[in-house]
C-alpha positions as MATLAB code, in Angstrom:
seq = 'XXXXXXXXXXXXXXXXXXXXXXXXXXXXXXXXXXXXXXXXXXXXXXXXXXXXXXXXXXXXXXXXXXXXXXXXXXXXXXXXXXXXXXXXXXXXXXXXXXXXXXXXXXXXXXXXXXXXXXXXXXXXXXXXXXXXXXXXXXXXXXXXXXXXXXXXXXXXXXXXXXXXXXXXXXXXXXXXXXXXXXXXXXXXXXXXXXXXXXXXXXXXXXXXXXXXXXXXXXXXXXXXXXXXXXXXXXXXXXXXXXXXXXXXXXXXXXXXXXXXXXXXXXXXXXXXXXXXXXXXXXXXXXXXXXXXXXXXXXXXXXXXXX';
ca = [
       0.000    0.000    0.000;
       2.748    2.456    1.004;
       4.733    1.557   -2.098;
       1.726    2.199   -4.326;
       1.100    5.549   -2.664;
       4.702    6.639   -3.172;
       4.519    5.492   -6.792;
       1.308    7.458   -7.312;
       2.779   10.625   -5.787;
       5.968   10.285   -7.834;
       4.028    9.748  -11.059;
       1.704   12.674  -10.318;
       4.614   15.002   -9.559;
       6.470   13.952  -12.702;
       3.396   14.572  -14.809;
       3.002   18.014  -13.276;
       6.628   18.988  -13.869;
       6.448   17.696  -17.441;
       3.418   19.842  -18.182;
       4.526   22.780  -20.300;
       3.512   25.927  -18.500;
       3.034   28.894  -20.789;
       4.760   32.075  -19.608;
       2.683   35.235  -19.545;
       3.854   36.844  -22.759;
       2.767   40.262  -21.508;
       5.383   40.226  -18.736;
       8.185   39.520  -21.224;
       7.320   42.426  -23.521;
       9.748   45.353  -23.318;
       8.402   48.406  -21.539;
       9.458   51.796  -22.837;
      10.453   54.424  -20.270;
       9.111   57.950  -20.596;
      12.727   59.141  -20.571;
      16.069   57.350  -20.362;
      19.464   58.840  -19.579;
      22.699   57.377  -20.864;
      24.383   55.060  -18.415;
      21.510   52.804  -17.381;
      22.373   49.130  -17.136;
      20.606   46.092  -15.763;
      22.572   43.372  -13.984;
      20.701   40.187  -13.098;
      22.178   38.022  -10.373;
      21.763   34.359   -9.450;
      21.431   32.873   -5.969;
      23.288   29.786   -4.761;
      20.550   29.203   -2.173;
      19.597   25.567   -2.585;
      22.467   24.690   -4.936;
      24.246   21.520   -3.813;
      27.334   21.553   -6.051;
      30.715   23.261   -5.792;
      31.383   26.962   -6.306;
      32.889   26.151   -9.713;
      29.857   24.118  -10.751;
      27.493   26.858   -9.614;
      29.293   29.689  -11.408;
      29.650   27.685  -14.605;
      25.910   26.943  -14.609;
      25.090   30.581  -13.862;
      27.228   31.828  -16.747;
      25.717   29.344  -19.175;
      22.203   30.438  -18.162;
      23.021   34.046  -19.095;
      23.254   35.764  -15.714;
      25.524   38.749  -15.103;
      26.609   37.743  -11.626;
      25.891   36.021   -8.334;
      24.633   37.030   -4.908;
      25.817   34.685   -2.153;
      25.686   34.556    1.618;
      29.201   35.343    2.764;
      31.115   32.268    3.850;
      32.278   32.199    7.475;
      35.795   31.110    6.563;
      38.400   32.689    4.325;
      38.760   29.526    2.260;
      35.063   29.555    1.358;
      35.161   33.238    0.480;
      38.121   32.747   -1.863;
      36.516   29.730   -3.525;
      33.401   31.629   -4.557;
      35.389   34.744   -5.544;
      37.768   32.719   -7.715;
      34.934   30.761   -9.337;
      33.088   33.977  -10.143;
      36.204   35.598  -11.573;
      36.952   32.540  -13.724;
      33.450   32.720  -15.194;
      33.460   36.512  -15.615;
      30.645   37.033  -13.101;
      29.935   40.006  -10.867;
      29.649   39.319   -7.131;
      27.164   40.683   -4.617;
      27.406   39.661   -0.954;
      24.565   38.929    1.462;
      25.157   38.949    5.200;
      23.470   39.316    8.576;
      24.053   38.484   12.224;
      22.103   35.822   14.088;
      22.441   36.235   17.852;
      19.389   37.227   19.924;
      21.535   39.459   22.133;
      21.816   42.919   20.587;
      25.485   43.593   21.326;
      26.644   40.126   20.238;
      24.530   40.445   17.107;
      25.982   43.868   16.311;
      29.529   42.567   16.766;
      28.785   39.628   14.427;
      27.338   42.024   11.887;
      30.280   44.423   11.947;
      32.832   41.615   11.683;
      30.994   40.020    8.756;
      30.355   43.214    6.828;
      33.980   44.302    7.242;
      35.055   40.916    5.860;
      32.622   41.304    2.964;
      34.241   44.610    2.020;
      37.572   42.859    1.431;
      35.982   40.867   -1.419;
      35.227   44.149   -3.244;
      31.669   43.152   -4.237;
      29.539   45.402   -6.425;
      27.163   45.716   -3.445;
      26.490   44.302    0.005;
      22.934   43.313    0.914;
      22.246   43.302    4.654;
      19.885   41.261    6.766;
      19.977   44.022    9.349;
      19.127   43.626   13.013;
      16.046   41.805   14.288;
      12.349   42.600   14.365;
      12.376   42.549   18.203;
      15.270   45.005   18.571;
      14.266   48.599   19.299;
      14.285   51.306   16.650;
      17.470   52.814   18.101;
      19.177   49.413   18.215;
      18.307   48.636   14.603;
      19.335   52.138   13.556;
      22.839   51.322   14.818;
      23.268   48.773   12.009;
      22.259   51.296    9.361;
      24.477   54.024   10.810;
      27.448   51.650   10.737;
      26.891   50.775    7.067;
      26.366   54.420    6.143;
      29.833   55.268    7.423;
      31.331   52.183    5.793;
      29.768   53.114    2.459;
      31.295   56.582    2.668;
      34.679   55.059    3.504;
      34.730   52.304    0.850;
      32.355   53.490   -1.879;
      30.676   50.055   -1.901;
      26.866   50.330   -2.051;
      25.292   48.776    1.070;
      21.581   47.988    1.143;
      19.156   46.861    3.837;
      16.649   44.200    2.839;
      12.923   44.341    3.501;
      12.967   40.919    5.125;
      10.801   39.173    7.706;
      12.440   38.881   11.090;
      14.806   41.790   10.381;
      14.707   45.536   11.019;
      12.770   46.295    7.813;
      10.216   43.514    8.330;
       7.062   45.554    7.654;
       6.068   48.494    5.481;
       5.095   50.984    8.258;
       8.206   50.056   10.261;
      10.432   50.717    7.239;
       8.598   54.034    6.810;
       9.932   55.084   10.219;
      13.496   54.364    9.124;
      12.959   56.135    5.784;
      11.652   59.230    7.572;
      14.510   59.210   10.087;
      17.521   58.192    7.979;
      18.025   60.025    4.654;
      20.984   57.759    3.743;
      19.020   54.492    4.013;
      19.045   52.462    0.781;
      16.949   49.348    0.374;
      16.912   45.933   -1.163;
      13.251   45.622   -2.076;
      12.007   42.106   -1.399;
       8.324   42.900   -1.238;
       7.357   39.218   -1.110;
       8.060   39.360    2.651;
       5.705   42.286    3.144;
       2.939   40.516    1.236;
       3.271   37.709    3.765;
       3.591   39.963    6.834;
       0.595   42.125    5.892;
      -1.379   39.186    4.451;
      -2.197   41.118    1.296;
      -0.856   42.493   -1.966;
      -0.464   45.791   -0.097;
      -3.308   47.703   -1.725;
      -3.717   49.641    1.542;
      -0.011   50.512    1.853;
       0.408   52.683   -1.245;
       2.248   55.599    0.388;
       4.626   53.352    2.332;
       5.364   51.313   -0.787;
       5.997   54.444   -2.859;
       8.512   55.776   -0.331;
      10.283   52.414   -0.214;
      10.503   52.250   -4.011;
      12.195   55.670   -4.029;
      14.913   54.267   -1.734;
      15.382   51.000   -3.651;
      18.657   50.231   -5.445;
      18.443   46.431   -5.551;
      15.508   44.043   -6.061;
      14.926   40.466   -4.988;
      12.624   39.181   -7.703;
      10.521   36.603   -5.907;
       6.735   36.597   -6.147;
       4.952   36.523   -2.805;
       1.267   36.358   -1.984;
      -1.093   37.030    0.907;
      -0.371   33.715    2.589;
       3.321   33.246    1.908;
       6.607   34.707    0.604;
       6.761   32.497   -2.504;
       4.146   31.285   -4.956;
       4.419   27.654   -6.021;
       5.295   28.502   -9.630;
       5.038   32.009  -11.150;
       4.200   30.479  -14.546;
       0.957   28.987  -13.239;
      -2.155   31.027  -14.181;
      -3.511   31.172  -10.619;
      -0.674   33.548   -9.678;
      -1.195   36.094  -12.458;
      -2.618   38.685  -10.051;
       0.446   38.396   -7.808;
       2.775   38.625  -10.820;
       1.049   41.800  -12.000;
       1.373   43.417   -8.585;
       5.087   42.661   -8.252;
       5.976   43.763  -11.781;
       4.057   47.000  -11.268;
       6.269   47.766   -8.262;
       9.472   46.746  -10.018;
       8.542   48.776  -13.107;
       8.634   51.942  -11.017;
      12.173   51.248   -9.791;
      13.348   50.496  -13.330;
      11.705   53.687  -14.626;
      13.545   55.755  -12.011;
      16.892   54.082  -12.664;
      16.536   54.638  -16.409;
      15.794   58.332  -15.848;
      18.801   58.622  -13.537;
      21.044   56.676  -15.923;
      22.197   54.345  -13.129;
      22.754   50.618  -12.735;
      20.036   48.427  -11.271;
      20.773   44.968   -9.882;
      18.077   42.297   -9.584;
      18.406   38.888   -7.952;
      16.143   36.040   -9.053;
      15.502   34.521   -5.637;
      12.957   31.753   -5.756;
      14.131   29.407   -3.030;
      14.285   25.655   -2.413;
      12.028   23.693   -0.038;
      10.538   24.753    2.285;
      10.112   28.076    0.506;
       9.177   25.989   -2.504;
       6.052   23.958   -1.625;
       6.386   20.193   -1.578;
       4.080   17.190   -1.814;
       3.082   15.648    1.521;
       5.013   12.619    2.766;
       7.578   12.625   -0.063;
       8.616   16.292    0.273;
       9.091   16.314   -3.478;
       9.102   19.921   -4.781;
       6.054   20.835   -6.851;
       8.276   22.711   -9.339;
      11.951   23.069  -10.266;
      13.678   25.925   -8.446;
      16.412   26.439  -11.034;
      13.948   26.481  -13.946;
      11.772   29.049  -12.186;
      14.706   31.372  -11.547;
      15.898   31.086  -15.153;
      12.347   31.819  -16.305;
      12.412   34.989  -14.186;
      15.866   35.870  -15.584;
      14.584   35.726  -19.156;
      11.389   37.650  -18.415;
      13.315   40.396  -16.604;
      15.830   40.686  -19.451;
      13.137   41.028  -22.081;
      11.015   43.422  -20.054;
      13.713   45.777  -18.793;
      16.879   45.560  -20.896;
];
């Protein structure tokens, strides 16, 4: 009986993954800005989140897929940092670094953060994306992380962004509004999928907060969230069209601004592995292929924005 059930689930999952899902052609159509200055460029990055192979294998696969670079969580050891840097260099890929502390104690967390971000600077990435602070730290405590990176940015010239991420300082739209109002230097990584989950909506009642956040955005995490979670099962499936439209409408505004300013915009395709990616009960088999989804997003973003 158990064997038959596993066989049924495996066959059903295989049939679903083999089904050819039609992309929404409208999302892949180029959009024309009202005005574009010289100097705009779009750099699309790949995540190694969920990738099981070596740094060399990852970077080779990323290059072959057509990405411009990678965004990776900074390795704790120097050997790991050099491995990913060398693999990226060998494959002519740009490097963005992601980092954040983990301790529940504020001072220990801050020390972790400073040590890690200072180490990230030595890799000379094109940007550093921060998982800053914790949602239960006070405003003043979380502001300390941003103040530190502001000074480091001025010293090094490396862009440093703070991600709108659950569990971190910028975990909700009205909370981020407080930081935007109080810190003119704050620059964001806009991962709005987290806010969709936190506010249990597609943020139709947060228009002003969203608009202010978009004005501070220099980097995007292109994952599609929805009212009940930070990641839809498969963005190519027709039931998620409304969520796709909402996210692209937000991203369009950032692209429009960057094109007017003639500046570079980086975007990470960040659909994650299980348990971000839903799985079938009992077998935990993913309902879709993470790599294929991210490459789908890569190609849509290229066609729409480049």
